[in-house]
C-alpha positions as a Markdown table, in Angstrom:
| # | Residue | x | y | z |
|---|---|---|---|---|
| 1 | Unk | -84.8 | 145.5 | 131.9 |
| 2 | Unk | -82.8 | 146.7 | 134.9 |
| 3 | Unk | -83.1 | 150.2 | 136.9 |
| 4 | Unk | -80.3 | 153.2 | 135.9 |
| 5 | Unk | -78.3 | 153.7 | 139.3 |
| 6 | Unk | -79.2 | 157.5 | 139.9 |
| 7 | Unk | -76.1 | 160.0 | 139.8 |
| 8 | Unk | -75.0 | 163.2 | 141.1 |
| 9 | Unk | -76.4 | 164.7 | 138.3 |
| 10 | Unk | -79.6 | 163.3 | 138.6 |
| 11 | Unk | -80.3 | 164.5 | 141.9 |
| 12 | Unk | -79.1 | 168.0 | 141.0 |
| 13 | Unk | -81.4 | 167.8 | 138.3 |
| 14 | Unk | -84.3 | 167.1 | 140.3 |
| 15 | Unk | -83.6 | 169.3 | 143.3 |
| 16 | Unk | -83.0 | 172.3 | 140.9 |
| 17 | Unk | -79.3 | 172.7 | 142.2 |
| 18 | Unk | -75.9 | 172.6 | 141.3 |
| 19 | Unk | -74.0 | 169.0 | 141.3 |
| 20 | Unk | -71.8 | 170.7 | 143.8 |
| 21 | Unk | -74.8 | 171.7 | 146.1 |
| 22 | Unk | -75.4 | 167.9 | 146.5 |
| 23 | Unk | -71.8 | 167.1 | 147.2 |
| 24 | Unk | -72.1 | 169.6 | 150.0 |
| 25 | Unk | -74.9 | 168.1 | 151.2 |
| 26 | Unk | -73.4 | 164.6 | 151.2 |
| 27 | Unk | -69.8 | 165.9 | 152.5 |
| 28 | Unk | -70.8 | 169.0 | 154.4 |
| 29 | Unk | -74.2 | 169.5 | 155.3 |
| 30 | Unk | -73.5 | 172.0 | 157.7 |
| 31 | Unk | -72.8 | 174.6 | 155.4 |
| 32 | Unk | -76.0 | 174.3 | 153.3 |
| 33 | Unk | -79.2 | 175.8 | 154.4 |
| 34 | Unk | -82.0 | 173.8 | 156.4 |
| 35 | Unk | -84.1 | 174.5 | 152.8 |
| 36 | Unk | -82.2 | 173.4 | 150.5 |
| 37 | Unk | -80.2 | 170.4 | 152.4 |
| 38 | Unk | -84.4 | 169.6 | 152.6 |
| 39 | Unk | -84.8 | 169.7 | 148.5 |
| 40 | Unk | -81.9 | 167.2 | 147.6 |
| 41 | Unk | -82.4 | 165.1 | 150.1 |
| 42 | Unk | -86.0 | 164.5 | 149.2 |
| 43 | Unk | -84.8 | 164.4 | 145.4 |
| 44 | Unk | -81.8 | 161.6 | 146.5 |
| 45 | Unk | -84.9 | 159.3 | 148.4 |
| 46 | Unk | -87.3 | 159.9 | 145.4 |
| 47 | Unk | -84.4 | 158.9 | 143.3 |
| 48 | Unk | -83.4 | 156.2 | 145.5 |
| 49 | Unk | -79.7 | 157.7 | 145.0 |
| 50 | Unk | -77.2 | 155.8 | 147.3 |
| 51 | Unk | -74.0 | 157.7 | 147.9 |
| 52 | Unk | -70.7 | 156.0 | 146.9 |
| 53 | Unk | -68.9 | 155.7 | 150.1 |
| 54 | Unk | -65.8 | 154.1 | 148.5 |
| 55 | Unk | -65.5 | 156.5 | 145.9 |
| 56 | Unk | -65.6 | 159.3 | 148.1 |
| 57 | Unk | -63.0 | 157.9 | 150.1 |
| 58 | Unk | -60.6 | 156.8 | 147.4 |
| 59 | Unk | -60.6 | 160.9 | 146.3 |
| 60 | Unk | -59.9 | 161.8 | 150.0 |
| 61 | Unk | -63.2 | 163.4 | 150.5 |
| 62 | Unk | -65.1 | 163.1 | 154.0 |
| 63 | Unk | -67.7 | 160.5 | 154.7 |
| 64 | Unk | -70.8 | 162.7 | 155.9 |
| 65 | Unk | -70.4 | 161.1 | 159.2 |
| 66 | Unk | -70.7 | 162.4 | 162.9 |
| 67 | Unk | -68.8 | 160.4 | 165.8 |
| 68 | Unk | -70.5 | 159.3 | 169.1 |
| 69 | Unk | -68.5 | 158.8 | 172.4 |
| 70 | Unk | -70.9 | 157.1 | 174.3 |
| 71 | Unk | -71.3 | 154.9 | 177.7 |
| 72 | Unk | -72.1 | 151.0 | 177.4 |
| 73 | Unk | -75.0 | 150.8 | 175.2 |
| 74 | Unk | -76.3 | 148.1 | 178.0 |
| 75 | Unk | -77.6 | 151.2 | 179.8 |
| 76 | Unk | -80.8 | 152.4 | 179.5 |
| 77 | Unk | -80.0 | 156.2 | 179.3 |
| 78 | Unk | -76.7 | 156.1 | 177.0 |
| 79 | Unk | -78.9 | 153.1 | 174.6 |
| 80 | Unk | -81.9 | 155.2 | 174.1 |
| 81 | Unk | -79.7 | 158.6 | 173.6 |
| 82 | Unk | -77.6 | 157.0 | 171.1 |
| 83 | Unk | -80.7 | 155.1 | 168.7 |
| 84 | Unk | -82.2 | 158.9 | 168.8 |
| 85 | Unk | -78.8 | 160.1 | 167.5 |
| 86 | Unk | -78.7 | 157.5 | 165.1 |
| 87 | Unk | -82.6 | 158.2 | 164.2 |
| 88 | Unk | -82.1 | 161.6 | 163.8 |
| 89 | Unk | -78.4 | 161.6 | 161.7 |
| 90 | Unk | -80.1 | 159.2 | 159.3 |
| 91 | Unk | -82.7 | 161.8 | 158.6 |
| 92 | Unk | -80.4 | 163.9 | 157.7 |
| 93 | Unk | -78.3 | 161.6 | 155.3 |
| 94 | Unk | -75.4 | 161.4 | 157.8 |
| 95 | Unk | -74.0 | 158.3 | 159.0 |
| 96 | Unk | -72.9 | 157.8 | 163.0 |
| 97 | Unk | -69.7 | 156.2 | 164.1 |
| 98 | Unk | -69.8 | 154.9 | 167.7 |
| 99 | Unk | -66.7 | 154.8 | 170.1 |
| 100 | Unk | -67.6 | 153.0 | 173.9 |
| 101 | Unk | -64.3 | 153.4 | 175.8 |
| 102 | Unk | -63.7 | 151.0 | 178.9 |
| 103 | Unk | -61.5 | 154.0 | 180.5 |
| 104 | Unk | -63.0 | 157.5 | 180.7 |
| 105 | Unk | -60.2 | 159.6 | 180.7 |
| 106 | Unk | -58.3 | 162.3 | 178.9 |
| 107 | Unk | -56.0 | 159.7 | 177.2 |
| 108 | Unk | -58.9 | 157.4 | 176.0 |
| 109 | Unk | -61.1 | 160.3 | 175.3 |
| 110 | Unk | -58.5 | 161.6 | 172.8 |
| 111 | Unk | -57.7 | 158.1 | 171.4 |
| 112 | Unk | -61.5 | 158.3 | 170.4 |
| 113 | Unk | -60.7 | 161.7 | 168.6 |
| 114 | Unk | -57.6 | 160.8 | 167.0 |
| 115 | Unk | -59.9 | 157.8 | 165.3 |
| 116 | Unk | -63.2 | 160.3 | 164.8 |
| 117 | Unk | -59.9 | 162.4 | 163.2 |
| 118 | Unk | -58.4 | 159.4 | 160.9 |
| 119 | Unk | -62.1 | 159.3 | 159.7 |
| 120 | Unk | -62.2 | 162.2 | 158.5 |
| 121 | Unk | -65.0 | 162.9 | 160.9 |
| 122 | Unk | -65.7 | 166.8 | 162.1 |
| 123 | Unk | -68.0 | 167.0 | 164.7 |
| 124 | Unk | -68.4 | 164.9 | 168.0 |
| 125 | Unk | -71.3 | 164.2 | 170.5 |
| 126 | Unk | -69.7 | 163.4 | 174.2 |
| 127 | Unk | -72.3 | 161.6 | 176.0 |
| 128 | Unk | -70.6 | 160.8 | 179.4 |
| 129 | Unk | -70.4 | 162.3 | 182.6 |
| 130 | Unk | -67.0 | 164.2 | 182.2 |
| 131 | Unk | -65.4 | 166.6 | 184.6 |
| 132 | Unk | -65.3 | 170.2 | 183.8 |
| 133 | Unk | -60.8 | 170.0 | 183.3 |
| 134 | Unk | -61.5 | 166.8 | 180.9 |
| 135 | Unk | -64.0 | 168.4 | 179.1 |
| 136 | Unk | -62.3 | 171.7 | 178.3 |
| 137 | Unk | -59.2 | 170.0 | 177.6 |
| 138 | Unk | -60.9 | 168.1 | 174.7 |
| 139 | Unk | -62.1 | 171.2 | 173.2 |
| 140 | Unk | -58.9 | 172.9 | 173.6 |
| 141 | Unk | -56.6 | 170.5 | 172.2 |
| 142 | Unk | -58.7 | 169.0 | 169.2 |
| 143 | Unk | -59.9 | 172.6 | 167.2 |
| 144 | Unk | -60.6 | 170.7 | 164.3 |
| 145 | Unk | -63.2 | 168.5 | 166.0 |
| 146 | Unk | -66.0 | 170.1 | 166.8 |
| 147 | Unk | -67.2 | 168.6 | 170.5 |
| 148 | Unk | -71.1 | 168.5 | 171.7 |
| 149 | Unk | -71.4 | 167.2 | 175.4 |
| 150 | Unk | -74.5 | 166.1 | 177.0 |
| 151 | Unk | -73.6 | 165.4 | 180.2 |
| 152 | Unk | -71.4 | 167.8 | 182.1 |
| 153 | Unk | -71.7 | 170.3 | 184.6 |
| 154 | Unk | -73.1 | 173.7 | 184.3 |
| 155 | Unk | -70.1 | 175.4 | 185.3 |
| 156 | Unk | -68.0 | 173.9 | 182.1 |
| 157 | Unk | -66.9 | 176.2 | 179.6 |
| 158 | Unk | -67.5 | 173.7 | 176.4 |
| 159 | Unk | -71.1 | 173.3 | 174.2 |
| 160 | Unk | -73.5 | 171.2 | 175.2 |
| 161 | Unk | -77.0 | 169.9 | 175.0 |
| 162 | Unk | -78.4 | 168.3 | 178.4 |
| 163 | Unk | -81.0 | 168.2 | 181.1 |
| 164 | Unk | -82.1 | 170.5 | 184.0 |
| 165 | Unk | -81.2 | 167.6 | 186.6 |
| 166 | Unk | -81.9 | 170.4 | 189.1 |
| 167 | Unk | -84.9 | 170.8 | 188.3 |
| 168 | Unk | -86.1 | 167.0 | 188.4 |
| 169 | Unk | -84.3 | 166.3 | 191.2 |
| 170 | Unk | -86.1 | 169.4 | 193.1 |
| 171 | Unk | -89.7 | 168.2 | 191.7 |
| 172 | Unk | -89.3 | 164.8 | 193.6 |
| 173 | Unk | -88.0 | 166.3 | 196.7 |
| 174 | Unk | -91.1 | 168.7 | 196.4 |
| 175 | Unk | -93.9 | 166.0 | 195.9 |
| 176 | Unk | -92.5 | 164.2 | 198.9 |
| 177 | Unk | -92.8 | 167.1 | 201.0 |
| 178 | Unk | -96.0 | 167.9 | 200.1 |
| 179 | Unk | -97.4 | 164.4 | 200.9 |
| 180 | Unk | -95.8 | 164.9 | 204.4 |
| 181 | Unk | -92.6 | 163.0 | 203.9 |
| 182 | Unk | -89.7 | 164.5 | 206.4 |
| 183 | Unk | -87.2 | 161.9 | 207.0 |
| 184 | Unk | -85.8 | 160.8 | 203.3 |
| 185 | Unk | -83.1 | 158.2 | 202.4 |
| 186 | Unk | -80.9 | 159.3 | 199.7 |
| 187 | Unk | -79.6 | 156.7 | 197.2 |
| 188 | Unk | -77.2 | 158.0 | 194.8 |
| 189 | Unk | -75.1 | 157.0 | 192.1 |
| 190 | Unk | -71.2 | 156.5 | 191.9 |
| 191 | Unk | -69.8 | 159.3 | 193.2 |
| 192 | Unk | -66.9 | 159.1 | 190.5 |
| 193 | Unk | -69.8 | 160.2 | 188.6 |
| 194 | Unk | -70.5 | 163.6 | 187.4 |
| 195 | Unk | -74.4 | 163.3 | 186.3 |
| 196 | Unk | -74.7 | 161.4 | 189.7 |
| 197 | Unk | -73.0 | 164.4 | 192.3 |
| 198 | Unk | -75.1 | 166.6 | 190.2 |
| 199 | Unk | -78.6 | 164.8 | 191.3 |
| 200 | Unk | -76.8 | 164.2 | 194.9 |
| 201 | Unk | -75.7 | 168.2 | 195.2 |
| 202 | Unk | -80.1 | 169.1 | 193.9 |
| 203 | Unk | -81.3 | 167.0 | 196.4 |
| 204 | Unk | -79.5 | 168.0 | 199.4 |
| 205 | Unk | -80.1 | 171.8 | 197.5 |
| 206 | Unk | -83.5 | 171.2 | 197.5 |
| 207 | Unk | -83.8 | 169.7 | 201.0 |
| 208 | Unk | -81.6 | 172.5 | 202.6 |
| 209 | Unk | -83.8 | 175.2 | 201.5 |
| 210 | Unk | -87.2 | 173.2 | 203.3 |
| 211 | Unk | -85.0 | 173.0 | 206.2 |
| 212 | Unk | -84.3 | 169.0 | 205.9 |
| 213 | Unk | -80.7 | 168.2 | 207.3 |
| 214 | Unk | -80.8 | 164.8 | 208.8 |
| 215 | Unk | -81.5 | 163.1 | 204.7 |
| 216 | Unk | -78.8 | 160.1 | 205.0 |
| 217 | Unk | -77.0 | 159.3 | 201.8 |
| 218 | Unk | -75.4 | 156.3 | 200.5 |
| 219 | Unk | -74.1 | 155.4 | 196.9 |
| 220 | Unk | -75.0 | 152.4 | 194.1 |
| 221 | Unk | -73.0 | 151.5 | 190.8 |
| 222 | Unk | -77.0 | 152.2 | 189.0 |
| 223 | Unk | -77.9 | 148.1 | 189.1 |
| 224 | Unk | -80.8 | 146.8 | 190.3 |
| 225 | Unk | -78.9 | 144.7 | 193.1 |
| 226 | Unk | -77.2 | 147.9 | 194.5 |
| 227 | Unk | -80.1 | 149.5 | 195.1 |
| 228 | Unk | -81.7 | 146.1 | 197.1 |
| 229 | Unk | -78.4 | 146.3 | 199.4 |
| 230 | Unk | -78.4 | 149.9 | 199.9 |
| 231 | Unk | -82.2 | 149.6 | 200.9 |
| 232 | Unk | -81.1 | 147.5 | 203.9 |
| 233 | Unk | -78.4 | 149.7 | 204.4 |
| 234 | Unk | -80.4 | 153.0 | 204.6 |
| 235 | Unk | -83.1 | 151.0 | 206.8 |
| 236 | Unk | -80.6 | 150.2 | 209.7 |
| 237 | Unk | -79.2 | 153.5 | 209.2 |
| 238 | Unk | -82.5 | 155.0 | 210.0 |
| 239 | Unk | -85.1 | 153.2 | 210.2 |
| 240 | Unk | -87.3 | 156.4 | 210.5 |
| 241 | Unk | -87.0 | 157.1 | 206.9 |
| 242 | Unk | -90.5 | 157.3 | 205.6 |
| 243 | Unk | -89.1 | 158.3 | 201.2 |
| 244 | Unk | -86.3 | 156.5 | 199.5 |
| 245 | Unk | -84.9 | 159.2 | 196.7 |
| 246 | Unk | -82.9 | 157.1 | 193.9 |
| 247 | Unk | -80.8 | 158.2 | 191.4 |
| 248 | Unk | -81.9 | 156.4 | 188.6 |
| 249 | Unk | -85.0 | 153.6 | 188.3 |
| 250 | Unk | -82.9 | 150.6 | 187.6 |
| 251 | Unk | -81.3 | 151.3 | 191.6 |
| 252 | Unk | -85.4 | 152.1 | 192.4 |
| 253 | Unk | -86.6 | 148.3 | 191.1 |
| 254 | Unk | -84.0 | 146.8 | 193.3 |
| 255 | Unk | -84.8 | 149.1 | 196.7 |
| 256 | Unk | -89.2 | 148.4 | 195.9 |
| 257 | Unk | -87.8 | 144.7 | 196.0 |
| 258 | Unk | -86.3 | 145.1 | 199.2 |
| 259 | Unk | -89.5 | 146.6 | 200.5 |
| 260 | Unk | -91.1 | 144.3 | 199.7 |
| 261 | Unk | -89.2 | 141.8 | 201.3 |
| 262 | Unk | -89.3 | 143.5 | 204.4 |
| 263 | Unk | -93.1 | 143.7 | 204.2 |
| 264 | Unk | -92.8 | 147.6 | 204.4 |
| 265 | Unk | -96.3 | 148.0 | 203.7 |
| 266 | Unk | -99.3 | 150.2 | 205.9 |
| 267 | Unk | -97.7 | 152.5 | 208.2 |
| 268 | Unk | -94.4 | 151.3 | 207.6 |
| 269 | Unk | -94.4 | 151.7 | 204.0 |
| 270 | Unk | -91.5 | 154.0 | 202.3 |
| 271 | Unk | -92.0 | 156.1 | 198.8 |
| 272 | Unk | -89.8 | 155.9 | 196.4 |
| 273 | Unk | -88.9 | 157.6 | 193.5 |
| 274 | Unk | -86.9 | 156.5 | 190.6 |
| 275 | Unk | -85.2 | 158.8 | 187.7 |
| 276 | Unk | -85.0 | 158.5 | 184.5 |
| 277 | Unk | -89.0 | 157.0 | 183.5 |
| 278 | Unk | -87.6 | 153.8 | 181.8 |
| 279 | Unk | -90.3 | 152.3 | 179.8 |
| 280 | Unk | -90.4 | 149.1 | 182.8 |
| 281 | Unk | -90.6 | 151.4 | 185.4 |
| 282 | Unk | -94.6 | 152.0 | 184.7 |
| 283 | Unk | -94.8 | 148.1 | 185.4 |
| 284 | Unk | -92.5 | 147.8 | 188.8 |
| 285 | Unk | -94.7 | 146.8 | 191.4 |
| 286 | Unk | -95.8 | 149.5 | 192.8 |
| 287 | Unk | -95.5 | 151.6 | 189.2 |
| 288 | Unk | -92.6 | 153.7 | 189.7 |
| 289 | Unk | -92.8 | 158.0 | 190.3 |
| 290 | Unk | -90.1 | 159.2 | 188.5 |
| 291 | Unk | -88.5 | 161.8 | 186.6 |
| 292 | Unk | -89.4 | 161.6 | 182.8 |
| 293 | Unk | -86.5 | 163.2 | 180.3 |
| 294 | Unk | -87.1 | 163.2 | 176.6 |
| 295 | Unk | -84.1 | 160.7 | 174.9 |
| 296 | Unk | -85.8 | 161.4 | 172.0 |
| 297 | Unk | -85.7 | 165.1 | 171.7 |
| 298 | Unk | -82.1 | 165.2 | 173.1 |
| 299 | Unk | -80.7 | 163.2 | 170.6 |
| 300 | Unk | -82.7 | 165.4 | 167.7 |
| 301 | Unk | -81.1 | 168.7 | 169.5 |
| 302 | Unk | -77.8 | 167.1 | 169.5 |
| 303 | Unk | -77.9 | 166.2 | 166.0 |
| 304 | Unk | -78.9 | 169.7 | 165.1 |
| 305 | Unk | -76.7 | 171.3 | 167.6 |
| 306 | Unk | -73.7 | 169.7 | 165.8 |
| 307 | Unk | -74.1 | 170.6 | 162.6 |
| 308 | Unk | -74.4 | 173.8 | 163.1 |
| 309 | Unk | -71.6 | 174.0 | 165.0 |
| 310 | Unk | -69.4 | 171.9 | 162.4 |
| 311 | Unk | -70.6 | 174.7 | 159.8 |
| 312 | Unk | -69.6 | 177.6 | 162.4 |
| 313 | Unk | -67.1 | 176.9 | 165.5 |
| 314 | Unk | -67.0 | 179.9 | 166.5 |
| 315 | Unk | -71.0 | 179.8 | 168.0 |
| 316 | Unk | -71.5 | 178.7 | 171.5 |
| 317 | Unk | -74.3 | 176.7 | 172.3 |
| 318 | Unk | -75.6 | 176.3 | 175.7 |
| 319 | Unk | -78.8 | 174.7 | 175.8 |
| 320 | Unk | -81.2 | 173.7 | 178.9 |
| 321 | Unk | -84.0 | 170.4 | 178.4 |
| 322 | Unk | -86.4 | 170.2 | 180.6 |
| 323 | Unk | -87.8 | 166.9 | 182.8 |
| 324 | Unk | -90.6 | 166.1 | 184.0 |
| 325 | Unk | -91.9 | 164.6 | 187.0 |
| 326 | Unk | -94.4 | 161.8 | 185.8 |
| 327 | Unk | -96.4 | 160.3 | 189.8 |
| 328 | Unk | -97.2 | 156.9 | 189.8 |
| 329 | Unk | -98.3 | 154.5 | 192.9 |
| 330 | Unk | -94.9 | 154.2 | 194.2 |
| 331 | Unk | -95.3 | 157.5 | 196.3 |
| 332 | Unk | -98.0 | 158.6 | 199.2 |
| 333 | Unk | -98.8 | 160.5 | 201.7 |
| 334 | Unk | -97.3 | 159.6 | 205.1 |
| 335 | Unk | -99.4 | 158.3 | 208.0 |
| 336 | Unk | -100.6 | 161.2 | 210.0 |
| 337 | Unk | -100.6 | 158.7 | 213.1 |
| 338 | Unk | -97.6 | 155.9 | 213.5 |
| 339 | Unk | -99.7 | 152.7 | 213.6 |
| 340 | Unk | -102.8 | 153.7 | 211.9 |
| 341 | Unk | -102.9 | 151.9 | 208.6 |
| 342 | Unk | -106.3 | 153.4 | 207.5 |
| 343 | Unk | -104.0 | 157.1 | 207.5 |
| 344 | Unk | -103.5 | 156.8 | 204.0 |
| 345 | Unk | -106.7 | 155.9 | 202.5 |
| 346 | Unk | -108.2 | 158.6 | 204.7 |
| 347 | Unk | -105.7 | 161.3 | 203.4 |
| 348 | Unk | -106.2 | 160.0 | 200.0 |
| 349 | Unk | -110.1 | 159.9 | 200.0 |
| 350 | Unk | -110.2 | 164.0 | 201.7 |
| 351 | Unk | -107.9 | 164.7 | 198.6 |
| 352 | Unk | -110.3 | 163.0 | 196.2 |
| 353 | Unk | -113.4 | 164.9 | 198.5 |
| 354 | Unk | -111.6 | 167.9 | 197.2 |
| 355 | Unk | -111.2 | 167.3 | 193.4 |
| 356 | Unk | -114.9 | 166.5 | 193.3 |
């Protein structure tokens, strides 16, 4: 005998709430308390209830969805963040409509918000490095769609949940400084990228506080190939470099490959740091010292904050998430005396003795 499909009334009865409350959980979850929402979701799961999306749309109701405008999912960080957002949205019975504009400008982003509006979506997470003026204009021109940004400068007057770039970048510089490095190469991301400029500014600010003014800067395109090419460029411009600070792990992979090809080891070794702590960075040769960002937590907080924002568009959300320096074998103390290949081993042994 075929099992009867659960209805909205069945869910309401099992959760001990009204049918109107169940409908709100489906269509406007942000206006329902978390405790009640959890009861309704549990009842839906127990009854294997499947919302009739077609009927909802024919009735002119909004599907319980949020929008996500993101950079290409072929890139590590955007793909991880998108996966986290979809996972945490699904746990709240929310679907995610994803848009990946080829061009990141106001007109293109406005077109994507218009598409969301046509789907009755009233909340959007924007995970693109945007100029502050563009982000602020999007908010002012779209008062009916709540926008939450994940990659904008701290001065921008919009709702955001983002990582503390200053903390992560400063940690890289301080770590290398404590290992004795004084001659730095900086491999930034594209000059057009807001997040790349923020990381570069944070590096420079930390170096300035330490009294370093001779760091050489080059710009890559986030790829391992650009890391490889720019490593040669940095060492050609400034052969004394003992440490290269890189804006993401993929470019750092290219840098490590170039250094291996140049046989830069022993007293000629160059320390390298990355950013993102991709899953593969542990298996680089050598394993990469890098800055970890908890993308799952970012996705979780983004979904939670957007739900709050849709429920109360007047609230102001500005949340800063911490980063963490992961120290591995791609960084080491600089040799005390140039030409002495044993200096690194001696320093490491002294450090080990202090810990005993």
